[in-house]
N, C-alpha and C positions, 0 to 999 in steps of 0.2 A: 176585378171588383173596383167601382166607382166609388169615391169618396159620399154619394148620395145614394147609395145601394140601400139604406134604410131607413130615408126621408119619411118612408109610409108609416114607419112605426111612430116616429116623433111627431109626426104632423097630421097624419091621418090621410086616408085615399081620398085623392081629388076627385071631384064629380066627371063622371065620363059617360058615354052614349050608354042608352041602358040595352041590355040583352037577354033575350029569352032564359028564364029561370027552366033548370033541367032538374026535373021531380024524380029523387031515386028510391026505389022501393023501400020502405019501414024495415029497420032492423030492431031486433029485439036484444036490448041493451041487460048484460046483468050487472047487478048492485054491486057497487065497489067495496061496502063494507071497510075497508080498511082506512088507516088515517094518509093524509096528503102529506108527502115531504115537505121540509120547512123550507129548502132550498138558501140553506145557510152558504155564505159566501166566502170561501178560505183562500187567504192571499200567502205567497211564497213565504219561509221563515229565512231562507239565507240564498246567497246566488254569489256568482263569483269565478268561477272554472269557464274560461274559455277560450278559444283558438282561432285556426282558419280549417277550413273542409279542402283538400288535396283531390283531384280529380286524376283517377287512374287511367293508365291507357287499357286496362284489359282487367276484365274480373275472372278469376281462374273459374270457379264453381259458381254460377249463377242460380240464386233460391228463387221460386216461386211458389206462392203459397196456392191452397187450393183456392181459392177466389180468382184465380187465375187459368188453373189447371183443369179445373174440374167443374165447370159451368156447362150445365146441359138441364135434361129435363128433370134431375134429381136435385140438383143445387143451384139455383136462380142465380141470375145475376149477368153481366155482360162479357162475354169473350174479350181477350185481351185486345184484338184487333178493331173492337168498336170503342174503346177507351181513350180519351184524348190524352190522358198523361196516366203515368202509370209510376208514381211515385216510388214504391217499395224496388222497383227494377234501379231506378235512375238513383237512388241514394245509396245501391250498392256500387256505384262506378264512383264514389268519392270516401277518402279514408280522413280521421279526424287527426290533425295535427295541434295536439294541446299545446297551448303556451302559459297558461298557468292551471293550478290544480287547487288553488286557496279558496276558501268559502269566505263570505263575509255576511252579516246580517243584510237583509231586505228591506229598504224602505219603500212605500207604495209609490212616491213621489221622483225615485230616483228612475233617471231614464238608464235604457240598456241599448247602448248605441252599437248597430250594425252595419257594417260595410259590406261587400261584396265577397260572399262565400266564410263571411266572420259568423262564429256561434257562442252564444252564453248558455249555460245550465244551470235552472233553478229547480228549490227544491221545496215543494210543500209542506214537509215536515212529517209527513205521514203518508202511507197509502189512502188515495181516496177515489170517490167515483161523482162523475159530476160532469157538467158542460166546461168547456175551456173556453177564457176568454181572454183579451187583452184590447188597450188602446193602442194604434200604431200609428205615426205620423210619418209617410212616405217624402223622399223630397225627390223620386223619381220612381219608374215605374219600378216595382220589384215583386218578386217572388220569394215566399217565405215559408218556411217549415215547420210546425209545432211537432219536433219528435218526442216520444212519451213512454215510461216504463214503469213497473213497480219497484224496479231497485235500480241500482247504479252498478256498473262493474268494476271488476279490480283492477280494470284500466282506468276507470273515473269515469268512461264516457256512458250511452243509454244505448243500449241496445234494441232497435225497435222489432227485431225478429225472434228475441227469445221465447216467446209465447207464442211464437207461429201465428203472428198475428200482423196484422199492417197498420200499426201504432205512429203513422204519420199523418197529421192535417195538411194539406198544401194549399197556401192562398196566393193568388194574383193579385196585386194592389195596384190600382193606379195613382199618382201623385195625390198628396193629401191626407187628412184625418179619416182613419176609420175606426171602429169601434166592432169587434168581431166576435163572436160566442156559437161555438159549434153546436150544431143541432141535433148531433148526437151524443149520449153520455160516454164518457171513457175513464178506465181507471188507471192512475199514475201515483208516484211520488213525484217523479223526476222530471223534468221539461228540459229538451235542448230546442233551443229556437236558433234557427239557420237561416241566413239569410242567402240563398242560391242567387240571386238577381241583386243588382241596385243597391240601394240602401234605405236604411230606417230607423228610426227611433220607437222603441216600444217603453210602456209604463203601463202600470197598473194589471198587473197578468192577474189571473185570478181562477178557482174554480168553483163554479155553482154546485155544490152538493147536492146529488139524488139518491134519495133513499129513504129506509125509516126514518119516521121524525126524531130530532133530539130526544136522547133522555136525560134530561138534566135535574138533579135532585134538589137545587138552589131554588130552580124558577118554578118546578112543577111539582106540586102537593101530591104527595101518595106515591111517585113516581120511583121505578125500583131503582136501587142503590146498593154499593157494597164499598167496604174499607175494612182494610185490617191493619194491623200493625207490623206487619211485614210488607213493605211497598213494593218488592217485587209480585206480590198477588195482585195489588192492584194496579200494575202494568199488565199483566194477563188480564184482569178484568176487563179494563178499558180497550184492551187489543181483541176480546171477545165480544166486547159491545160492539166496537166497530164494524168487527168483520159480519155481525150478524145485520146491523143496520145496512149496509151495503147490499148484503145478500137475501134480504127480507123487505123486499119494496110492494109487490101484489102478492106476489108465491116466494116459495122458498126456491133460490137460485141456487147452482153448485158454486160460480163464480160471477162477478159483475164486469168479467173484461172477455176473456175468450169466447164463451158460449152465452152466459145470462138464461139458462136454461132449468125448466123444473125437472130436474134430476131426481128419480127415486133414490132411496139409501141415502143419501145426502140430507136430505129432507127428512129421514128418520131422527137424526141429531140435531138439527136445524129447529124442528119442531118444538122441543124439548125447552129449547131458549125462548122461545116466544111465548109460552106458556109461564116463565118466570118473568118475563119482560115486560109483559101485558096483561092486562084484565081479562081478556078472552082470547082464546084462538083461532082469532078471524083471518089471516093468512092462511091458516093450515085448512080452514072450511073451504077456502077458495081455491086451494091447492087440490084437495079430493074433488071438489065440485068438477073442477077441468076435465077428470077422468071421468067422473059422471055423466056429463053430457051427452058425448059422441054415442051414436047405436052403435058402433062398431069403430075401430082403427084402422085407416086403409093401410095395406104394404105390410100389414102383419099377419099371422094363422091366427084362426079364429080362437078368440079364448085368451091370448097374449095380450098384456098392457105394455104401451109404449114405456121405453126407458125414460123417457123424459117427455112432457107435455104441458105446454105447448111445445111449438118447436121442434115435433116428432120428425123423425127420419123417413125419408120416400125411398131409401135405399132398401128397405125390407129389413134393417138391422135391430136387432135388440139384443137387449142385457136378460134371460131370464132370472136370473137372482134379483135384480131390482123389482120385479114385478112379486118377490116373495117377502122383499121387505117392504112391497106396498102393505100386503096384509099384517105384517107386525108391527108397521106405524098405525093402522088402522085401529087396532085393538087399544093402543096407548091412547089414538084419539079419541077415541069412545069414554075413555075415563078421565081426559083431561075436559072435556067437553059437554059430556051426557047427549050428545047429538046423536040420539038412537036413530033418526028421523034420515040420515047421511047414509048412516053403516047398513040400515035396511035397504036404502035404496041402492046400496053397491053388492047387496047378496047376490046377485044375478052375475055381475061380474067376478066376484069372488070364487063362484062354484063354478063357471066357464073356466077360469084359470085353472084349476083343479082338475078339471076335465081335460083341458089341454095339456096338462102333466103325465096324467094319468096314462097317457099312451108312451110315456119313455120309461116306465116302472118295469125294472126286469123281474126275474122268479123272487129275487129277495125282497121285494118290496122298495128297493132303492132306485131313483134315478139315473139313467145310465143314456150316454151319448146325445146330451142336449144338443140345441141348435144354437147356431151363432156365437155371439159372444157372450161366454160364461167366465162370468170376472166374482172375482174372490176378494181380491184387493191389487192395488200396484206394488209388487213385489212378485217376485220367482213363484208364489203360489200361484199364478195365473199361468204359468208353464205347466201345469200338473192337474188341467182341470177335464180332461178325458182319460177314460172310459166312465167310470164311476168317480166323480169328485164327493168325496167326504164331508168337507165344509158346504158344500150345497145342498147335499142332502141333512146337514143337520139343520139350517135355515130351514129348508123343506118342511122338515118336522115340526120346527117353531111357526112355519106359518100355518099347518094345518092343527096344530093345537090352539092356536088363534082365533084361529075361523071357528074352531067347536065351540070355544069358550062363548065367542062374540054372538054365535047363531045356535048354542045352544044343541051341536051334533054332538053327542059323546061319543060316535063312530069314527071322527076326525080325530080325537085326542087320544083314541085306543089304537089308529094307525100312526100316530105320530110317536105312540111309547114303541110301538112294533120298529118303526126305523132305527132309532135312536138305540135299541137294541141291538140291531144288525149292526149298526155302526162300530159299537163298541167290540162286539165280536170279530170283525173283519178289519176295523182301521185300527186297531189299539195294539202296538209290537211289543208289550210289555214296559217299554219306555216313554213312547209318545204316540200321540195320532199321526197318521199316517195319511198323506194329501188324496192318494188317488189308487185307483186300481185299473187294469186293463184287459180287456179281452184277447185271450193267446187261444186259440185251438178250441174255442167253445168255452174255454173255462176263464173264471174271474182270477187274473193273480194281481196281488197286493204288491205294490213298488214301495222303495226304499225312500221314496220323496217325502222330507218332512219340514214343515215349515212352522215358522213360530204363530202366526196365525190361524195355522189350523188349530192349534192348541187352546187359544182364544176363542176360536167357534166353537168347541169342545163343551167348554167351560158355561160360555154365555147363554148357549143355546140348550141347557140342561141334558148334555150328552154324558160330563163328568161333572163329580163334584168336588169336593176337597176330601171328603169322608170317600168316596168311593175311589179316588186314584190321590191319594196323600201324598206319593212319594214326588208325581208329577207335579202337584200342584207346589208342593215345598220347592220343586228347582222354578216352576214358572216366577216364584213369587220371589226368591231370592238369588238366581243365578242370571235371570233375563231383564229385559226393562232397558234403560237409557246406556248404561253402563259397559253390554255386552260386547259393543263394536272392539271397546278398549280390550275388555279381561278374555275376548275370544272363547267364552264358554259357549259348549257346545254348539262349534263352529260346524257343523254337520247337518243343524236346524236352522236353515235360511231366515232372515231377518224379518220382522214384520216392517210396514211402511206408517204412514201416519193415517192413511185412508185405506183401510180401518181398523188394524191392527192396533196399534198403539192407543186408540181409543178405546177399543173393547177391553185392552188391558186395564187402564185406568178403572172402567166400568168394572170388571172382577175384584181388582181391590178394592172399590166401595163395598160392593155386595159383602166380602168376607171382613169389613171393618177394618182396613189398613190406612185410616186417615192421612198419619204423617209420611206413610208412603204415597199416598197420592199427590201431598202436598209437594215434597221433594219432587218426585218425578215429573209432574207437570212443569215446576219450572225448568228440569233438566229438558224435556220435551220441546218446549213452547216458548221459554223466556227469550231467548236469541232470535227468535220470530219477530216477537214484539218488538223488541227493541230496533230491529234493524227496519220493519217496515210500518209499525203499530196496527198489523193485523195478522192473520196465522194463515197457513200456507196447506196446498195441497198433499206436499210431501215434506220430508224431511228436509230435501234441499230446493235452492231456489230455481230448480229446473223448468218449474210448471207454474200455476198459477200461486202468488202470494196473498189471495186473500178469497178463503175457501169457505163457502156458509156452513159445512158441517162442524170445523174446526172449532165456532163460534161456542161450542158445547162445552169449552172450558168454563162459561159462564153459570150453567146448569152444575157443572163439578163445584165451584164454589160455592154455591149456595149451600149445596146438599153436604158436600164432604167437610169442609170448611167451617162457614158459618154454622150450619148446623140444621138447617132446613130442609129435613129429610124428605119430606113430602108434605106439598100445600095442597088440599084436594080442593078443586072450587067448586066442587060438583056436591061433596058429600057434607061439607063444610067441614073438614077436619084437617089438625096443622099435628105432623108428626116430627118433634124435635128431637134429634140424635145428637148430642156432644160429643165428639170424638176424642182419642187422647191425642192430643197436638201438642206442641212446644210455643205455639203462638201465646201471645199476651193478651191481646185482644181483637176483638170483630163485631161488624154491623153491619145491617143491611135490610133491606127493604124488598117485598113480592107484591106487585099489586094484584086486588082482585076484583070482582064485581062490586062486592058489598064493603069494600075499604082494603087498605094496604094490612100485609102482616108484617109487624116488622120486630126483628131480633137483634139485641147487642149483647155482649156478653165481656167482661174481664176475668182474671186470674191472678190469684196471688198465690203464695205457698202451697195452699191445703184448701183454697175454694175458688169454686168458679160462682161467680157472681153474674145473675143475668136479667134483662128485662123482657119480658115478651108480651107485644101486644096484637090480637087479632080482631079481625070485624065480630059484631055483635051476634050470637048463635053460634060460632065455630067451638069446636069441642078441641081439645088440645090434649094430647100424649109426650111426656116426656121420656127419653130414653138416656141414662147417663151413663157412657162409656168413657168419662174424661181422666177415671182415677182421682177426682176430686170430690169433695161434699159441695151438694148445689145450693146456693141462696139466691131465690126470687127478688128480685126488687121492684117493689111498687112503683 
């Protein structure tokens, strides 16, 4: 780049010779509906670690991501030989030689001096998504890399390959002053600025945020907020809020970094958070509208829904489970929005989906030998998906029942009940529900593969209840959870992961009134993530996305199970307050509705719970007191 590359932005485009106008065919644009980002500019909080980059003579194992190795008809792009520079390969020929790991506060006017092969690391203070920019002054022609990631490694370095992405922005700059900003948004907390060639001074590094508008209780009247006397819960809420904002721009994304796609299943959980934070479920409407509009989905069997859309896959791959989560979420969307028009418009797609699954039903009525990527969760459960996968069939029953209720088709509900009964007979071995059965010599043989998430599926989707399986429920309640890695209880039952087993566990604790346990386990499951990145993760470890939309569900959990706004029905205009038995002393929060905010605050002394509740005119209120204390309403 030359120093005047952006002159047109500052001074406008100079008069030039007129050329004929090229008229394009009209395009029908969908209404945006959702709010625009606020584009808040964030500066680093600290900087300091620095050193030199040393050239390696040889790289033992050169890593190439799929943007280099799989380019073709299914994955669009440029082949490696067509690229002028390949920084992901070049960067592997250097190693970091640190000279200091000491952090110090960042000042916007403080220069970061970089000589050839020097580097500095800066910390934005939290994991954020947006456009990375800076002011750069070059004394000579300079090659500059911005390397970034969501975390910093135990070695104090920034690993651009951790997420399997090309997390490098490569600039070649002529001598002079430059103001640069990326044209693509990226996700990062840490930025490693490397001067590969030349020398430069960097000032004013920033990230221009790109996400759902800021939710600020001090400046937006009626905006959502939450505050508890336990500061750890406030940190969880802030992390959940930040995670939602970065994954809820105009559709629900799985993550803003690696994929930025509208994945199903993730959306089931993220959609609940939108309902709590926004007056209307506008993002969710956009999300479902995307699936509604195409007459058919290329590269998929007739009736199947893409696992993510837009950005659907050309290679014919799909997750059959995610299409079932679509139906389960759709029923919740109807309750959240009252949008019967959308639900009816999607009826043909839902029914064609069940037509697709019908061909896989065996003589017992269970799905067997499903195609493609059968996905339960990121754990050992994904190894036990054939031939009959019982968690998938539990989800199938739930989807059938949801469709039966939505479309008033009792035969679908009856079919769901029948499937649940078959699962109880086949899968439960007297202690736990087994994950799968395999077909041997024409006979279905139940395996001994047992996972934690399978048990949660059974209870979440109505195959089991604490009344029907009291011993199993007591084990799950008391001996499973975040401490099981230490206690080794039932080590033969494979542990669940964050997505989705741990999430379903918290849902079950909520369903059965275990409020204090939810509070404690939420802290155990999530606080270390919030403290490390300010966002919540895809897995329990940071080897994948550290900013995953579904994990923002902690916002919903805190509103429902800690504050006590158990249900805010914006369609029927009803509020159910459920005060749980908590050790917490005080809590307050607000949920917006189209008619005005619902606001609750309470505090406790030794014998009383004193609360104040404000609801919009015309809203009905029901109070369910499970706190063990006398209630006193404060006007």
